[in-house]
C-alpha positions in Angstrom: 39.8 12.9 -5.6 38.3 16.0 -6.9 37.4 15.0 -10.7 36.4 11.5 -9.0 33.4 13.3 -7.0 32.7 15.9 -9.7 32.3 13.1 -12.4 29.7 11.5 -9.5 27.5 14.2 -9.1 27.4 15.1 -12.9 27.0 11.0 -13.9 23.1 10.6 -14.4 22.7 6.9 -15.2 21.1 5.9 -11.6 18.7 8.5 -12.5 16.0 6.9 -13.5 17.0 3.8 -11.6 16.0 6.2 -8.3 13.0 7.8 -9.8 11.4 3.9 -10.7 12.2 3.6 -6.6 10.1 6.3 -5.5 7.4 5.8 -8.0 7.2 2.2 -6.6 7.8 3.1 -2.7 5.1 5.5 -3.6 2.3 2.8 -4.8 3.5 0.5 -2.6 2.7 2.7 0.2 -0.7 3.7 -1.3 -1.5 0.1 -1.9 -1.0 -0.8 2.5 -3.9 2.8 2.6 -6.1 1.0 0.5 -5.9 -2.0 2.1 -6.1 -0.9 5.1 -8.7 0.5 4.8 -10.8 -1.9 2.6 -10.2 -4.9 5.4 -11.0 -2.5 8.3 -14.7 -1.5 6.1 -15.6 -5.4 4.3 -14.5 -6.8 8.1 -17.7 -4.9 9.5 -19.9 -5.7 6.6 -19.0 -9.7 6.7 -19.9 -8.9 10.5 -22.8 -7.7 10.4 -23.8 -9.8 7.3 -23.2 -12.5 9.6 -25.6 -11.1 11.9 -28.2 -11.3 10.0 -27.6 -14.6 9.0 -27.6 -16.2 12.0 -30.5 -14.0 13.1 -32.5 -15.1 9.8 -32.0 -18.8 11.3 -33.1 -18.0 14.6 -29.8 -17.8 16.2 -29.5 -15.0 18.5 -25.8 -12.6 18.2 
């Protein structure tokens, strides 16, 4: 049992996979944050544009 734990502790074959997984998770978090921030700003901008178009056509807000 002791040799198995020692071999498992020293084995680095899965280290690259863990690093890639961590990198993918960090990129996904950044992407979700960016989309959330951009989505809020885009929604406000499109609402303003719709009001401007509606007002220009003689409609009310």
